[in-house]
KOLTOR-731181 format. One record per residue (C-alpha): residue number from 1; residue in three letters; x negated, y negated, z negated. Coordinates in steps of 0.001 Angstrom, whole numbers. Each point is the difference from the previous one (the first is absolute). Layout:
k,r,c1,c2,c3
NUM,ala,X,Y,Z
...
***
This chain:
k,r,c1,c2,c3
1,met,-102433,-111539,-74458
2,ala,3006,-2136,-914
3,thr,2078,3155,-523
4,phe,-2673,1421,-2281
5,val,-94,-3202,-2075
6,ile,3791,-49,-337
7,phe,95,3677,-979
8,thr,-2801,-514,-2563
9,leu,1732,-2989,-1572
10,ile,3282,1884,-261
11,leu,-1792,2966,-1564
12,leu,-1801,-2208,-2523
13,cys,3229,-1770,-939
14,ala,1645,3387,-468
15,leu,-2850,954,-2313
16,trp,604,-3229,-1938
17,ile,3593,1024,-569
18,ile,-896,3592,-903
19,gly,-2884,-1082,-2247
20,phe,1979,-2468,-2068
21,ala,2961,2368,-170
22,tyr,-2385,2604,-1428
23,leu,-1410,-2511,-2505
24,trp,3488,-1011,-1035
25,ser,865,3621,-648
26,ala,-3375,742,-1620
27,leu,255,-2783,-2550
28,lys,3446,1198,-1015
29,arg,-1404,3512,-568
30,ile,-2799,-1155,-2316
31,pro,1521,-200,-3505
32,glu,-540,-2908,-2377
33,leu,-1477,1321,-3219
34,gly,1801,-2521,-2185
35,arg,3418,1002,1326
36,gln,-353,3745,-549
37,ser,2005,1749,-2658
38,ile,-2674,2135,-1645
39,ala,298,2500,-2838
40,leu,-2600,-610,-2700
41,pro,-2284,2967,-786
42,gln,56,1700,-3395
43,arg,-3796,-236,-112
44,trp,-2191,-2655,1576
45,pro,-3062,1632,1612
46,lys,-3415,-1552,-547
47,leu,-780,-2598,2691
48,ser,-3472,-1096,1120
49,val,-273,-3275,1947
50,ile,-3178,-419,2054
51,val,-996,-3524,1045
52,pro,-3104,-250,2221
53,ala,-1463,-3500,86
54,cys,-2815,-1653,1927
55,asn,-514,-3727,-585
56,glu,3562,-488,-1263
57,ala,-798,-2472,-2789
58,glu,2629,-2414,1285
59,asn,2881,2489,-173
60,ile,-722,3011,-2167
61,glu,670,-1380,-3475
62,ser,3477,-1352,728
63,ala,899,3134,1972
64,val,-1237,2497,-2595
65,lys,1751,-1886,-2781
66,thr,3312,822,1700
67,leu,-1009,3662,-251
68,ile,-1036,-320,-3636
69,ala,3374,-1594,-732
70,gln,1863,3065,1294
71,asp,1982,1961,-2575
72,tyr,-833,3395,1474
73,pro,-459,2331,-3010
74,asp,-3011,2091,1137
75,leu,-2241,-2162,2158
76,glu,-3688,-321,807
77,ile,-1421,-2687,2273
78,ile,-3318,716,1706
79,leu,-1745,-3085,1375
80,val,-2787,822,2449
81,asn,-2531,-2761,625
82,asp,-1405,792,3450
83,arg,-3372,-1786,182
84,ser,1491,-3462,-580
85,thr,-2387,-2948,193
86,asp,2353,-2443,-1731
87,thr,1409,169,-3549
88,thr,2398,2882,715
89,gly,-2054,2404,-2127
90,gly,84,-2263,-3043
91,ile,3751,-527,318
92,ile,534,3769,193
93,asp,-2086,571,-3120
94,arg,1928,-2684,-1887
95,leu,3347,1527,1020
96,ala,-1204,3441,-1096
97,gln,-1146,-1332,-3368
98,gly,3376,-1594,-577
99,asp,2142,3100,601
100,thr,-835,3651,-722
101,arg,2066,1108,3004
102,val,-2406,-1766,2368
103,lys,-3164,1802,1124
104,ala,-2850,-1618,1932
105,ile,-2171,1655,2642
106,his,-2933,-1837,1584
107,ile,-1428,1173,3320
108,glu,-3494,-1257,774
109,thr,-776,1832,3247
110,leu,2020,1356,2917
111,pro,-800,3524,1258
112,thr,-837,301,3691
113,gly,3005,761,2182
114,trp,2654,-1539,-2258
115,leu,2117,-3127,239
116,gly,-165,-1862,-3284
117,lys,3688,-44,-877
118,val,460,3699,779
119,his,-3010,849,-2171
120,ala,1397,-2151,-2819
121,leu,3344,1796,220
122,asp,-1781,3349,-57
123,arg,-1915,-992,-3143
124,gly,3214,-1218,-1600
125,val,1847,3235,739
126,ala,-2857,1982,-1558
127,arg,543,-1910,-3268
128,ala,3810,103,57
129,his,1905,2185,-2482
130,gly,3514,-748,1200
131,glu,2567,2393,1415
132,trp,703,-2825,2448
133,ile,-2587,-2330,1537
134,leu,754,-3472,1331
135,cys,-2495,-1582,2397
136,thr,475,-3745,268
137,asp,-1940,-3108,965
138,ala,-1575,-2584,-2288
139,asp,2305,-2828,1118
140,val,3388,1703,-414
141,his,2395,-1369,-2614
142,phe,2496,2327,-1686
143,ala,3401,-1026,-1345
144,pro,1023,1340,-3443
145,gly,1270,3581,48
146,ile,-1226,868,3511
147,leu,-2126,2951,-1159
148,arg,2882,1619,-1875
149,arg,2301,-487,2982
150,ala,-2537,1420,2482
151,ile,-683,3105,-2099
152,ala,3719,539,-589
153,phe,555,-310,3772
154,val,-2625,2613,995
155,leu,1249,2434,-2632
156,asp,3618,-545,1022
157,gln,-786,381,3723
158,gln,-2470,2853,-593
159,cys,-2665,-1545,2188
160,asp,-3787,292,-304
161,his,-905,-3432,1322
162,leu,1674,-3395,-115
163,ala,-1080,-3049,1992
164,leu,1624,-3320,-876
165,ile,157,-3012,2318
166,pro,-704,-3194,-1978
167,arg,989,-3592,611
168,thr,-2877,-1749,1745
169,ile,-596,-3661,-777
170,gln,-1246,-2227,2814
171,asn,-789,-3711,-260
172,gly,118,-886,3700
173,phe,2812,414,2509
174,trp,-2070,1598,2760
175,leu,-1682,2330,-2481
176,asp,3496,1023,-1122
177,val,970,640,3628
178,ala,-3106,2131,565
179,val,455,2042,-3203
180,arg,3713,572,661
181,thr,-720,1117,3576
182,phe,-2816,2256,-1195
183,ser,2368,1576,-2529
184,leu,2610,734,2667
185,leu,-2650,1568,2252
186,phe,-1183,2074,-2971
187,ile,3514,1369,-497
188,ile,200,968,3676
189,gly,-3556,1352,226
190,thr,261,2235,-3061
191,gly,3597,1089,566
192,ala,560,-1176,-3569
193,ala,3772,326,131
194,ala,-299,3783,363
195,val,-2294,495,-3011
196,asn,2846,558,-2480
197,arg,1561,2751,2090
198,gln,-603,3524,-1289
199,gly,-2549,1845,2159
200,ser,-1059,-3147,1840
201,lys,-3445,-78,1602
202,ala,-143,-3785,-354
203,phe,-2509,-1329,-2532
204,val,-640,-3377,-1532
205,gly,-1935,-1621,-2806
206,ile,-87,-3491,-1513
207,gly,-3161,-1326,-1617
208,ala,2001,-2065,-2479
209,phe,1781,3050,-1416
210,asn,-930,3605,786
211,leu,1348,2276,-2740
212,val,-926,3680,288
213,lys,507,3079,-2130
214,ala,-3413,1169,-1227
215,gln,856,3625,710
216,ala,946,-879,3594
217,leu,-3193,-2014,434
218,arg,-2046,3008,-1125
219,arg,1518,2024,2847
220,thr,-1529,-2445,2509
221,pro,-3666,-349,1028
222,gly,-96,-3126,-2172
223,phe,-1479,-3413,672
224,ala,-3243,1598,1207
225,trp,1953,920,3163
226,leu,809,-3709,453
227,arg,-3481,-1293,-819
228,leu,-338,-1796,3373
229,glu,3690,-774,519
230,pro,674,-3778,-207
231,val,3762,482,-455
232,asp,-373,2204,-3066
233,asp,3500,-894,-1226
234,val,1673,1518,3069
235,gly,-2594,2781,-150
236,leu,1251,980,-3451
237,gly,3509,384,1420
238,leu,-1430,2083,2841
239,met,-1767,2349,-2434
240,ile,3169,513,-2038
241,asn,1962,712,3186
242,gln,-2550,2492,1306
243,ser,-149,1865,-3306
244,gly,3761,524,-8
245,gly,891,-2706,-2506
246,arg,2959,-2327,286
247,ser,-414,-3761,327
248,cys,2512,-2750,-659
249,leu,-7,-3641,1047
250,ala,1961,-2822,-1605
251,leu,175,-3784,-70
252,ala,-1098,-1722,-3204
253,arg,48,-3660,962
254,gln,1413,-1029,-3373
255,glu,-2330,2214,-2015
256,leu,-3349,-425,1797
257,ser,-1681,-3052,1499
258,val,-3349,-686,1621
259,gln,-1607,-2810,1924
260,trp,-1373,2154,2787
261,tyr,-2001,-2739,1717
262,ala,-394,-3701,-706
263,ser,-312,-1071,3658
264,leu,62,1293,3563
265,thr,-3794,-197,69
266,glu,-186,2201,-3086
267,met,2475,2444,1555
268,phe,-2140,262,3146
269,gln,-3069,669,-2145
270,gly,1747,2328,-2424
271,leu,1335,2336,2675
272,glu,-3346,385,1779
273,lys,-469,3486,-1443
274,asn,3630,1156,74
275,leu,1417,-292,3502
276,phe,-2343,1252,2709
277,gly,-45,3586,-1235
278,pro,3640,909,-709
279,thr,1403,-2010,2920
280,ala,-2588,677,2745
281,asn,-2162,2850,-1366
282,tyr,-3048,-2272,402
283,his,420,-95,3803
284,leu,-283,-3422,1665
285,trp,2008,995,3071
286,leu,2937,1125,-2127
287,met,-125,-3195,-2025
288,leu,32,-2121,3189
289,ile,3059,1876,1256
290,gln,1742,-638,-3307
291,val,-861,-3687,-10
292,gly,1299,-391,3565
293,ala,3164,1952,-789
294,ile,709,-2048,-3136
295,ala,-522,-3291,1859
296,cys,2317,1065,2838
297,phe,2561,1285,-2486
298,ala,-37,-3311,-1915
299,ala,550,-2048,3169
300,ala,2528,2302,1688
301,pro,3342,-1494,-1215
302,val,-947,-3590,875
303,ala,-1552,1109,3298
304,ala,3123,1991,884
305,ile,2293,-2954,-693
306,gly,-2246,-2416,1931
307,leu,-415,2264,3020
308,gly,3686,888,-87
309,leu,954,-3669,209
310,val,-2476,-657,2822
311,gln,1072,3014,2052
312,gly,3640,-16,-1013
313,ser,-342,3554,-1275
314,phe,2875,853,-2330
315,ile,-1600,3241,-1208
316,leu,-3230,-1800,-977
317,leu,1989,-2673,-1841
318,leu,2026,2675,-1751
319,ala,-3139,1885,-1057
320,gly,-1713,-3135,-1300
321,val,3043,-1339,-1823
322,gly,662,3452,-1473
323,ala,-3555,188,-1362
324,val,169,-3516,-1457
325,gly,3439,732,-1455
326,met,-1318,3135,-1709
327,leu,-2914,-1985,-1458
328,ile,2374,-2658,-1345
329,gly,2319,2647,-1422
330,phe,-2893,1780,-1700
331,ser,-1310,-3295,-1365
332,leu,3390,-836,-1499
333,gln,-230,3032,-2291
334,ala,-2987,-1708,-1631
335,ile,1884,-3233,-696
336,ser,1149,1387,-3345
337,glu,-3654,-296,-1061
338,gly,-103,-3660,1047
339,thr,-247,-2311,2986
340,arg,-3764,421,264
341,glu,327,3793,183
342,phe,2556,-406,2786
343,leu,-2274,-2329,1962
344,cys,-3069,2186,-510
345,thr,1880,3003,1374
346,leu,1350,-2066,2895
347,phe,-3559,-960,932
348,cys,-1062,3651,316
349,pro,-944,-489,3704
350,ala,-2634,-2503,-1132
351,gly,-966,2417,-2759
352,leu,-589,2692,2614
353,leu,-2419,-2298,1825
354,ile,-1847,-638,-3279
355,ile,-244,3756,-611
356,ala,-1237,505,3582
357,ala,-2733,-2580,-604
358,leu,-855,1717,-3280
359,leu,-302,3392,1710
360,leu,-2160,-1475,2749
361,arg,-2346,-1649,-2487
362,val,-284,3102,-2173
363,gly,-685,2308,2951
364,leu,-2533,-2234,1733
365,lys,-1862,-659,-3252
366,cys,-182,3702,-825
367,ile,-1334,841,3459
368,lys,-2477,-2895,-41
369,asn,-1364,952,-3426
370,asp,234,3760,633
371,gly,2167,380,-3064
372,ile,1330,-2032,-2893
373,asp,-1725,-1885,-2791
374,trp,1854,190,-3283
375,arg,-1099,-1116,-3445
376,gly,-3667,7,918
377,thr,-61,3368,1781
378,his,-100,729,3727
379,tyr,2058,2951,1280
380,pro,-885,1109,3568
381,thr,2853,685,2414
382,ala,-1093,3626,499
383,ala,206,648,-3753
384,leu,3393,-1702,-236
385,arg,1364,2127,2860
386,gln,-1267,3136,-1693
387,gly,1555,-971,-3315
388,gln,3292,-1266,1415
389,arg,3094,1719,-1400
390,val,2885,-2373,694
391,lys,941,-201,3674
392,leu,3310,-1765,398
393,leu,116,580,3762
394,ile,-979,3664,-215
395,arg,1574,1820,-2943
396,thr,-2137,2896,-1144
397,asn,237,2634,-2701
398,glu,-3636,964,191
399,gln,-1961,-63,-3204
***
């Protein structure tokens, strides 16, 4: 038993080193949009921006105003009010009245077998006239010139889909740790670093900024294929990949910003619909294995150092110190962003435990309720399994 424990700890520490080495390499391979030398097009294609919104009265006006302020020459902004019960609808109407480029759509009822956001995106696409379509969220803020730069980038790189990673704004330290850890796991789980490679089978999508060529989108089954897919943003990248289109991924931390969640409690609630499917395929046993593996992985370096000191095992000490050293080295690359960013990355082991708790809560709640409740609608587990498209553990090209 002791030999098994020692072997497991050494293996987990080795995975720490490999994992952070991969992340280090991955982040270097994801280009920063603002640092790219991009040739400007001779003609700017028409761009349609679709913003689905449900009870976003607190955020939508300030966010949409950053879109209205863009200097893109041929732009339409489609605001889709998805059954809001607050003043979102009135704000959308006022924004539309103030600018002829802004169009308002109001959805009163949700068809059976659809998630609300996916249905809102589908309605928005049906109204869009652009050669390019940008799907974004109602709380995303755009820096001046970002739309021109993004369109110039996709035309220069000859890609059909561009996902941009925004800067996320967190008010609390532990929320920052959790979001940063989640982001790193997302990069690993989606194989995001490989997306920009020609012929890659990796796919990714970002809800804050999913830009797609309308012609390429028409070659896919469309949002109807994703009608019960909670991670519709990644699903869009999957559809483009399966239809033979080319995706690109870039960082836009200076050009895009969003306050993803205001607190850890809100993060736990907000991800109730997003995690159980793509990570565990709605299977409790698989989720429990993942939670156990994440917890063991988080504790492995400290456990290896402690047990190595107790038993006088040089190889255990070496494994533990090597894993901790790799974590510190990886964290130091974030120090250019600030001391807080460095500390949040350094506390990734604690972030892993938070994510494990999040997964456990999401899975148990879904099983207990036989599905998820989202925006006033109950979606049974059987229906979610049938409609699932994004499976991060099992890559599939089935349509």
